C-alpha positions as CSV (number, residue, x, y, z in Angstrom):
1,X,0.0,0.0,0.1
2,X,1.4,3.5,-1.0
3,X,-0.4,6.5,0.4
4,X,0.7,10.0,-0.8
5,X,-0.6,13.0,1.5
6,X,0.3,16.8,1.3
7,X,0.3,18.5,4.6
8,X,0.3,20.9,6.8
9,X,0.0,18.1,9.4
10,X,-1.0,20.2,12.4
11,X,-3.5,23.2,13.0
12,X,-0.5,25.3,14.4
13,X,0.5,28.1,12.2
14,X,3.2,27.0,9.7
15,X,6.6,28.7,10.1
16,X,8.3,29.3,6.6
17,X,11.3,31.0,7.9
18,X,14.6,29.7,6.5
19,X,16.7,28.5,9.3
20,X,20.8,28.5,9.1
21,X,21.2,25.1,10.2
22,X,18.9,21.7,10.8
23,X,19.9,19.8,13.9
24,X,18.6,15.9,13.5
25,X,18.2,13.4,15.8
26,X,17.3,9.7,15.2
27,X,16.3,7.4,17.9
28,X,15.0,3.9,18.1
29,X,12.8,4.3,21.5
30,X,12.3,0.6,22.3
31,X,8.5,-0.5,22.0
32,X,7.1,2.8,22.2
33,X,8.0,2.9,26.1
34,X,6.0,0.1,27.0
35,X,8.8,-1.8,28.7
36,X,10.8,-0.7,31.7
37,X,9.0,1.5,34.3
38,X,8.9,5.3,34.6
39,X,10.6,7.7,34.8
40,X,12.2,6.5,31.4
41,X,9.6,8.1,29.2
42,X,9.5,11.2,31.3
43,X,13.3,11.6,31.3
44,X,13.3,10.9,27.6
45,X,11.1,13.7,26.9
46,X,13.1,16.2,29.0
47,X,16.2,14.9,27.4
48,X,14.7,15.5,24.0
49,X,13.8,19.0,24.7
50,X,17.3,19.7,26.0
51,X,18.9,18.9,22.7
52,X,16.7,21.4,21.0
53,X,16.6,19.4,17.6
54,X,14.9,20.7,14.6
55,X,14.0,17.2,13.2
56,X,13.5,14.1,15.1
57,X,13.4,10.5,13.4
58,X,11.7,8.1,15.6
59,X,11.3,4.1,15.5
60,X,9.4,1.8,17.4
61,X,6.5,3.8,18.2
62,X,4.5,0.9,19.4
63,X,1.0,1.8,20.6
64,X,1.5,5.3,19.4
65,X,-1.4,7.4,17.7
66,X,-1.1,10.6,15.6
67,X,-2.3,12.5,18.7
68,X,0.3,11.1,21.2
69,X,3.3,11.7,18.6
70,X,2.0,15.3,18.3
71,X,1.7,15.7,22.2
72,X,5.5,14.5,22.4
73,X,6.6,16.6,19.6
74,X,4.9,19.6,21.4
75,X,6.9,18.7,24.5
76,X,10.2,19.6,22.8
77,X,8.8,22.5,20.9
78,X,7.8,21.0,17.5
79,X,4.6,21.9,16.0
80,X,4.5,19.5,13.2
81,X,4.8,15.4,13.3
82,X,3.7,12.6,11.1
83,X,3.2,8.9,12.1
84,X,3.8,6.2,9.6
85,X,0.9,3.9,10.9
86,X,-1.1,3.0,14.1
87,X,-0.1,-0.6,15.5
88,X,3.0,-2.7,15.1
89,X,6.6,-1.1,15.0
90,X,5.7,2.3,13.6
91,X,8.0,4.9,12.8
92,X,7.5,8.7,12.8
93,X,9.0,12.1,12.5
94,X,8.5,15.6,14.0
95,X,9.7,19.1,12.9
96,X,10.3,22.6,14.4
97,X,9.1,23.5,10.5
98,X,6.4,22.4,8.3
99,X,6.5,18.9,7.0
100,X,5.3,18.3,3.2
101,X,4.9,15.7,0.5
102,X,4.3,12.9,3.2
103,X,4.5,9.4,1.7
104,X,3.9,6.2,3.7
105,X,5.1,2.9,1.8
106,X,4.0,-0.4,3.3
107,X,4.6,-2.8,0.2
108,X,7.8,-4.6,0.4
109,X,8.9,-3.2,3.7
110,X,8.9,-5.1,7.1
111,X,8.0,-2.2,9.1
112,X,7.3,0.3,6.4
113,X,8.9,3.4,4.9
114,X,8.0,7.2,5.7
115,X,9.2,9.9,3.5
116,X,8.6,13.6,3.7
117,X,10.3,16.8,2.8
118,X,11.3,19.4,5.3
119,X,13.2,22.8,4.5
120,X,13.7,21.4,0.9
121,X,15.4,18.2,2.3
122,X,13.9,14.7,1.6
123,X,13.9,12.7,5.0
124,X,13.2,8.9,4.8
125,X,12.7,7.4,8.4
126,X,14.3,4.0,8.2
127,X,13.2,0.8,10.1
128,X,14.6,-2.1,8.2
129,X,14.1,-5.8,8.9
130,X,15.7,-6.9,12.3
131,X,16.8,-10.6,11.2
132,X,16.9,-11.1,7.9
133,X,19.9,-9.7,5.7
134,X,18.4,-10.7,2.3
135,X,15.1,-8.6,3.1
136,X,17.3,-5.6,4.1
137,X,18.9,-5.8,0.8
138,X,15.5,-5.8,-1.1
139,X,14.4,-2.7,1.2
140,X,17.4,-0.8,0.0
141,X,16.5,-1.4,-3.6
142,X,12.8,-0.1,-2.9
143,X,14.2,2.8,-1.3
144,X,16.3,3.4,-4.1
145,X,13.3,3.3,-6.4
146,X,11.3,5.8,-4.5
147,X,14.2,8.3,-4.5
148,X,14.4,8.0,-8.4
149,X,10.9,8.6,-8.5
150,X,11.4,12.2,-6.8
151,X,10.9,15.0,-9.5
152,X,14.0,16.7,-8.9
153,X,17.6,16.1,-10.1
154,X,20.2,15.5,-7.4
155,X,17.7,15.7,-4.7
156,X,18.8,16.7,-1.2
157,X,18.2,13.5,0.8
158,X,18.7,12.4,4.7
159,X,18.3,8.6,5.5
160,X,17.8,8.4,9.3
161,X,17.1,5.5,11.6
162,X,17.5,2.0,12.6
163,X,18.9,0.0,9.5
164,X,19.5,-3.1,11.6
165,X,22.4,-3.8,9.5
166,X,26.1,-4.0,9.6
167,X,28.7,-1.4,7.8
168,X,31.7,-2.6,5.9
169,X,33.4,0.4,7.7
170,X,33.1,-1.6,11.0
171,X,34.0,-4.8,9.8
172,X,37.4,-4.7,11.9
173,X,35.3,-4.4,14.8
174,X,33.3,-7.3,14.1
175,X,36.0,-9.5,13.0
176,X,37.9,-8.9,16.4
177,X,34.6,-9.8,18.3
178,X,34.8,-13.5,19.2
179,X,31.1,-13.4,20.5
180,X,28.9,-11.7,17.8
181,X,28.9,-14.5,15.3
182,X,28.0,-17.1,17.9
183,X,25.3,-14.9,19.1
184,X,23.5,-14.8,15.8
185,X,24.1,-18.5,15.2
186,X,21.9,-18.9,18.2
187,X,19.2,-16.7,17.0
188,X,19.1,-18.3,13.9
189,X,18.9,-21.7,15.4
190,X,16.0,-20.8,17.6
191,X,14.0,-19.0,14.7
192,X,14.1,-21.0,11.4
193,X,12.7,-17.8,9.6
194,X,15.7,-15.7,10.6
195,X,18.6,-15.2,8.5
196,X,21.0,-12.9,10.7
197,X,23.8,-14.7,9.0
198,X,25.0,-15.4,5.6
199,X,26.4,-18.7,5.3
200,X,27.6,-18.5,8.9
201,X,29.1,-14.9,8.4
202,X,28.2,-11.4,9.2
203,X,26.5,-10.0,6.2
204,X,27.1,-6.3,5.1
205,X,24.8,-6.2,2.0
206,X,22.0,-4.2,3.2
207,X,24.5,-1.2,4.0
208,X,26.6,-1.8,1.2
209,X,23.7,-1.2,-1.0
210,X,23.0,2.1,0.6
211,X,26.7,3.1,-0.1
212,X,26.5,2.0,-3.7
213,X,23.5,4.3,-4.2
214,X,26.1,7.2,-3.5
215,X,25.0,8.0,0.2
216,X,27.7,8.9,2.8
217,X,27.6,7.2,6.1
218,X,28.1,10.4,8.4
219,X,29.5,8.6,11.5
220,X,31.9,6.4,9.4
221,X,33.1,9.5,7.4
222,X,34.0,11.5,10.6
223,X,35.2,8.8,12.6
224,X,39.0,9.0,13.8
225,X,41.0,5.8,13.8
226,X,42.6,6.9,16.9
227,X,39.1,6.7,18.9
228,X,37.7,3.5,20.2
229,X,34.7,2.0,18.2
230,X,31.3,3.2,19.5
231,X,28.1,1.3,18.8
232,X,24.5,2.3,19.1
233,X,23.0,-1.1,20.6
234,X,22.5,-2.6,23.0
235,X,22.5,-0.1,25.8
236,X,23.0,-0.4,29.5
237,X,19.0,-0.1,29.8
238,X,19.1,-3.7,28.6
239,X,22.3,-4.9,30.4
240,X,19.9,-7.5,32.2
241,X,19.0,-9.1,28.8
242,X,21.2,-10.9,26.2
243,X,21.3,-8.8,23.2
244,X,24.8,-9.4,22.1
245,X,28.0,-7.1,21.9
246,X,28.0,-3.7,21.0
247,X,27.4,-2.9,17.3
248,X,26.1,0.0,15.2
249,X,22.7,-0.3,13.8
250,X,21.6,3.3,13.7
251,X,22.8,5.5,10.9
252,X,22.2,8.9,9.4
253,X,23.3,8.9,5.6
254,X,23.2,11.9,3.3
255,X,23.0,12.2,-0.4
256,X,26.1,13.7,-2.4
257,X,24.2,17.1,-2.7
258,X,24.4,17.5,1.1
259,X,27.7,15.8,1.9
260,X,29.5,19.3,2.1
261,X,26.8,20.9,4.2
262,X,27.2,18.5,7.1
263,X,28.7,20.5,10.1
264,X,28.7,17.6,12.8
265,X,27.7,14.3,13.4
266,X,27.9,12.3,16.7
267,X,26.7,8.9,18.5
268,X,25.2,10.4,21.7
269,X,26.5,7.9,24.1
270,X,26.5,9.1,27.5
271,X,25.2,8.1,31.1
272,X,21.7,9.5,30.3
273,X,21.2,8.2,27.0
274,X,22.4,4.7,28.0
275,X,19.2,4.6,30.3
276,X,16.6,6.1,27.8
277,X,16.3,3.2,25.3
278,X,18.0,0.1,24.0
279,X,19.3,2.0,21.0
280,X,21.5,5.1,21.3
281,X,20.4,8.2,19.6
282,X,22.5,9.6,16.6
283,X,22.7,13.4,15.6
284,X,23.8,15.4,12.7
285,X,23.8,19.1,12.1
286,X,23.3,20.2,8.3
287,X,24.1,23.8,7.3
288,X,21.3,25.4,5.1
289,X,22.7,28.8,4.8
290,X,26.2,30.2,4.4
291,X,27.3,31.7,7.7
292,X,30.3,33.8,6.2
293,X,28.7,37.0,6.5
294,X,27.8,36.5,10.1
295,X,29.4,39.5,11.9
296,X,32.4,38.4,14.1
297,X,32.2,38.7,18.1
298,X,35.9,39.8,17.8
299,X,37.1,43.2,16.8
300,X,40.9,42.6,17.0
301,X,43.4,39.8,16.7
302,X,45.0,38.2,19.8
303,X,47.6,40.4,21.2
304,X,50.5,39.0,23.2
305,X,50.7,40.9,26.6
306,X,53.1,38.8,28.6
307,X,55.3,35.8,28.1
308,X,55.2,34.4,31.7
309,X,53.1,34.3,34.9
310,X,49.7,33.3,33.3
311,X,49.1,29.7,33.5
312,X,45.5,29.8,34.4
313,X,42.6,31.2,36.2
314,X,42.4,34.8,34.9
315,X,40.1,36.9,36.7
316,X,39.3,40.7,36.4
317,X,38.8,43.2,39.2
318,X,38.2,46.9,38.1
319,X,40.7,48.3,40.8
320,X,43.4,45.4,40.9
321,X,43.4,44.7,37.2
322,X,43.9,41.0,36.0
323,X,44.8,38.2,38.6
324,X,46.2,34.9,36.9
325,X,47.6,31.6,38.4
326,X,51.2,31.0,37.4
327,X,54.4,29.5,38.6
328,X,52.7,28.7,42.0
329,X,51.6,32.1,42.5
330,X,48.6,34.3,42.0
331,X,50.0,37.0,39.8
332,X,48.7,40.8,39.3
333,X,48.6,42.7,36.0
334,X,47.4,46.4,36.7
335,X,45.0,48.1,34.5
336,X,48.2,50.1,33.2
337,X,50.0,46.9,32.8
338,X,52.4,46.5,35.4
339,X,53.2,43.1,36.7
340,X,53.8,41.8,40.3
341,X,53.2,38.6,42.5
342,X,49.9,39.3,44.4
343,X,49.8,36.1,46.4
344,X,53.0,34.0,46.8
345,X,52.9,30.3,46.9
346,X,49.1,30.0,46.4
347,X,49.1,26.9,44.5
348,X,46.1,27.9,42.6
349,X,44.2,27.3,39.3
350,X,40.7,28.9,38.8
351,X,39.9,32.3,40.2
352,X,36.8,34.2,40.6
353,X,35.6,37.4,42.3
354,X,32.3,37.1,44.0
355,X,29.9,40.0,44.1
356,X,31.6,41.3,47.4
357,X,34.8,41.7,45.5
358,X,36.3,38.7,47.3
359,X,38.6,36.3,45.4
360,X,37.4,32.7,45.3
361,X,40.4,30.5,44.7
362,X,40.6,26.9,43.5
363,X,43.6,26.0,45.8
364,X,44.6,22.9,43.8
365,X,48.1,22.2,45.5
366,X,46.3,22.2,48.8
367,X,43.2,20.2,47.6
368,X,40.6,22.8,48.5
369,X,38.3,25.8,47.8
370,X,39.1,29.1,49.7
371,X,38.1,32.8,49.7
372,X,40.8,35.6,50.0
373,X,38.8,38.4,51.6
374,X,39.8,42.1,51.0
375,X,41.2,42.4,54.4
376,X,43.8,39.8,53.9
377,X,42.2,36.9,55.7
378,X,41.7,33.6,54.2
379,X,38.4,31.5,54.5
380,X,38.5,27.7,53.7
381,X,35.1,27.1,51.8
382,X,35.7,23.2,51.2
383,X,38.4,21.0,51.8
384,X,36.6,17.7,52.1
385,X,33.5,15.8,51.3
386,X,32.1,13.0,53.4
387,X,35.4,12.8,55.1
388,X,37.3,12.3,52.0
389,X,39.7,14.9,50.5
390,X,39.0,16.6,47.2
391,X,41.2,15.4,44.3
392,X,42.3,18.8,42.9
393,X,39.8,21.6,42.7
394,X,40.2,23.1,39.1
395,X,37.9,25.7,38.1
396,X,34.9,27.5,39.5
397,X,31.7,29.7,38.6
398,X,29.3,31.5,40.8
399,X,25.6,31.6,40.3
400,X,23.2,34.7,40.7
401,X,22.2,33.5,44.1
402,X,25.8,33.4,45.4
403,X,26.3,29.7,45.1
404,X,29.8,28.5,44.1
405,X,30.3,25.7,41.9
406,X,33.8,24.0,41.4
407,X,35.2,21.0,39.3
408,X,37.5,18.5,41.0
409,X,39.4,16.5,38.5
410,X,42.6,14.6,39.1
411,X,45.4,14.9,36.3
412,X,48.8,13.2,36.6
413,X,49.5,11.0,39.7
414,X,46.4,9.2,40.9
415,X,47.5,7.5,43.7
416,X,46.4,10.0,46.5
417,X,42.7,9.9,45.2
418,X,40.5,9.6,48.2
419,X,37.2,10.6,46.7
420,X,35.1,7.5,45.9
421,X,31.4,6.6,45.7
422,X,29.4,4.3,47.8
423,X,30.7,1.4,45.3
424,X,34.3,2.4,45.9
425,X,34.6,3.9,42.1
426,X,36.8,6.8,42.0
427,X,34.9,10.1,41.5
428,X,36.1,13.1,39.6
429,X,32.9,15.3,40.4
430,X,31.3,18.7,40.5
431,X,30.4,20.3,43.8
432,X,28.4,23.3,45.0
433,X,28.9,25.3,48.1
434,X,25.9,27.1,49.5
435,X,26.0,30.5,51.1
436,X,25.5,28.8,54.5
437,X,28.5,26.7,53.9
438,X,26.7,23.2,52.9
439,X,28.5,21.3,50.3
440,X,26.6,18.9,47.7
441,X,28.1,17.0,44.9
442,X,26.0,17.6,42.0
443,X,27.9,15.7,39.4
444,X,29.6,12.1,40.1
445,X,29.9,10.2,37.0
446,X,27.6,12.0,34.4
447,X,31.0,13.5,32.9
448,X,34.4,11.7,32.6
449,X,36.8,14.5,34.0
450,X,35.3,17.8,34.6
451,X,37.5,21.1,34.0
452,X,36.1,24.4,33.3
453,X,32.6,25.4,34.3
454,X,30.2,28.2,33.8
455,X,26.6,29.2,34.5
456,X,24.2,31.3,32.6
457,X,23.0,34.6,34.1
458,X,19.5,33.1,34.7
459,X,20.8,30.1,36.5
460,X,19.1,28.1,33.9
461,X,22.2,26.0,32.4
462,X,25.3,24.6,33.7
463,X,28.2,24.1,31.2
464,X,31.0,21.6,32.1
465,X,34.0,21.1,30.0
466,X,34.8,17.2,30.0
467,X,38.7,16.9,29.2
468,X,40.3,13.6,30.1
469,X,43.4,14.5,27.9
470,X,46.0,12.0,29.4
471,X,44.0,8.8,28.3
472,X,43.7,7.5,24.9
473,X,40.0,8.0,23.8
474,X,39.2,9.9,26.9
475,X,36.4,12.5,26.8
476,X,37.2,15.9,25.0
477,X,33.6,17.1,25.3
478,X,31.5,20.2,26.2
479,X,28.4,19.4,28.0
480,X,25.4,21.3,29.0
481,X,22.7,20.5,32.0
482,X,19.5,22.1,32.8
483,X,20.0,23.6,36.7
484,X,17.1,23.0,39.0
485,X,16.2,25.8,41.4
486,X,18.0,24.2,44.4
487,X,21.2,24.2,42.2
488,X,21.2,20.5,41.5
489,X,21.3,19.4,37.8
490,X,18.6,17.7,35.9
491,X,20.6,14.7,34.7
492,X,18.1,13.9,32.0
493,X,18.8,17.1,30.1
494,X,22.6,16.3,29.6
495,X,23.5,17.7,26.1
496,X,26.5,17.4,24.1
497,X,27.5,20.8,22.8
498,X,30.8,19.9,21.0
499,X,33.3,17.1,20.8
500,X,36.9,17.9,20.1
501,X,37.8,14.3,19.1
502,X,41.3,13.2,19.5
503,X,42.8,16.6,20.3
504,X,43.0,18.5,23.5
505,X,39.5,19.2,24.9
506,X,37.8,21.9,26.5
507,X,39.3,24.0,29.5
508,X,38.2,27.2,30.9
509,X,34.8,28.7,29.9
510,X,33.2,32.1,30.1
511,X,30.0,33.8,29.0
512,X,29.3,37.2,27.5
513,X,26.2,39.2,28.3
514,X,24.4,37.8,25.0
515,X,24.8,34.3,26.4
516,X,27.5,33.3,24.2
517,X,30.0,30.9,25.6
518,X,33.7,31.5,25.1
519,X,35.9,28.0,25.3
520,X,39.6,27.8,25.6
521,X,40.5,24.5,23.8
522,X,43.0,22.5,21.7
523,X,46.6,21.9,20.7
524,X,49.0,23.3,18.2
525,X,51.3,20.6,18.6
526,X,50.3,16.9,19.1
527,X,51.0,15.1,22.5
528,X,51.1,11.4,21.3
529,X,49.8,9.1,22.2
530,X,47.1,10.8,23.9
531,X,46.2,13.9,21.7
532,X,46.6,15.0,18.2
533,X,46.7,18.5,16.6
534,X,46.3,17.8,12.9
535,X,45.2,20.4,12.2
536,X,46.2,22.8,14.8
537,X,43.2,23.6,17.1
538,X,44.4,25.8,20.0
539,X,42.2,29.0,20.4
540,X,38.9,30.3,21.7
541,X,35.8,28.6,20.3
542,X,32.5,30.8,20.6
543,X,29.2,28.9,21.1
544,X,25.6,30.4,20.5
545,X,23.2,30.2,23.3
546,X,21.7,27.5,21.3
547,X,24.8,25.5,21.2
548,X,26.1,26.0,17.8
549,X,29.6,26.9,17.0
550,X,29.8,30.5,15.8
551,X,33.4,31.3,15.5
552,X,37.1,30.1,16.3
553,X,39.9,32.4,16.9
554,X,43.4,30.6,16.9
555,X,46.0,31.1,19.7
556,X,49.6,30.4,18.7
557,X,50.7,29.2,22.0
558,X,50.3,25.7,23.4
559,X,47.8,25.0,25.4
560,X,45.0,27.5,25.6
561,X,43.9,26.9,29.0
562,X,41.3,29.6,30.3
563,X,39.9,32.9,29.6
564,X,38.1,35.9,31.3
565,X,36.5,39.3,30.3
566,X,37.8,42.5,31.7
567,X,39.1,45.9,31.0
568,X,37.6,49.2,31.5
569,X,34.2,48.3,29.3
570,X,34.4,44.5,29.9
571,X,34.9,43.8,26.2
572,X,38.6,42.6,26.5
573,X,38.9,38.7,26.6
574,X,42.0,37.7,28.4
575,X,43.3,34.5,27.3
576,X,46.1,32.0,29.2
577,X,47.9,30.0,27.1
578,X,51.2,28.0,28.0
579,X,52.0,30.5,30.9
580,X,51.7,33.5,28.2
581,X,48.9,36.0,28.3
582,X,46.7,37.4,25.3
583,X,43.9,39.9,25.1
584,X,41.1,40.1,22.2
585,X,38.9,42.9,21.9
586,X,35.1,41.9,21.7
587,X,31.9,43.4,20.6
588,X,30.0,42.5,23.8
589,X,31.1,42.6,27.5
590,X,31.5,39.7,29.6
591,X,28.9,38.3,32.2
592,X,29.2,39.1,35.8
593,X,27.1,39.0,38.7
């Protein structure tokens, strides 16, 4: 059965605006949330809202109706949705923008094929046969026929979903897996109708047929050989069941006409998504408009101010000038440019002035957080949690209510780590110190190794730099969490903002008054075997409040560690890099409380 329908699909007013980018997420949600109890479904909807996607491709919408899918879509800000069918393993799509030219195809497909057009791009929501390689090859051929029936030449096409097939790009992973073939042998023996294996071997024909049609497998095309393999199935949610070993079943493919417009792609594997479904979501961002005309946030090139004394922690005070951590001390650079040691043997890293003008210090060498008052007295704010000493307090932020948040990673020698969770696992966490002195841990294992930290002026979002830079394959990511009114995070809103892959990850973070985030990150020279730098990546990365990378400005020293706004008008961005200090003029002043 083939049904062709032209929509608008909702009564809401259509939005014909032309966005600069489309952020796409595809996710198999596992039996329409009919398995595993709450709060899985509620967590998933909060997670999806936090991702701010533009298009969402969904599989396994069992028990869903058109009304239920639209209600879900509205919960994450989408006015438009289409469901393939009611009953069985349905697929669906939701969109921030109007959905046109909907076509539902059932003939020849195990679950069916859903096709539509959004912002001039043809989207195919895929859910191929789960246990028959021959059927998947036939489904790929039927897909090709439908694409060829489109009226335009070189159509822009996105294929997103659960292909249930194996990519030849992953063959080395599967060849080295001693358990995968035996797992599928057992499945084929239990079900005579199943054909998971082709003559006792993994078959790559379904995905190969897609590749031969000219599509690009976005994950494979952007994957570094230095990073470990990441699959999309099974997740930890179903660790109590036997679903075999890690493999990649969920894909986003694009046609040649879209290949050069792809900005980013990722498998969203983190502690939150591991518990949302048996499959992990995949995301890609496609650029629709040329951004070269966008006005830069910088009005000057980086200027070298000093060669020494600025290893970390820049913090501006209108009378004192700029304070930096370097060479074991806290050093001062006056507004006139005079340099001196402000606090000797401080052993500090991150620095921040509070509303009263006192300096809050991550005193890493002494494993504590302290406040240096203006009268010279030193107040210890936190030096232990649950009778365990902190690892190495690294960086801090202060919210609009005066609560102090700090990160506690451990780089280098880990033999003296005391901080552990209830199971004995080492913790590199994030902590909050309330004005009454109460200390709470707000992040335990949601990130790998927290470093820089920032909080939006409205206390809505917490940004955390996740930089495990001395482990091969360690996290080099920037995360965002929703903050609850009590200063805790909503773990179900964890969102990946950017992944630096195999180079140096994010370090210090600062926000401007427009809500843009400035991130110190990257390397100019590789630090093998842990970090690459091809091409050089050291500098300041600027992200929009929506999480899009707006701009990058290079700093020609390794490594770029931190930044802070200052100067008489707040529009000078000071940058620390390898002990040196730089300044860059900006269009917008920095955020202060």
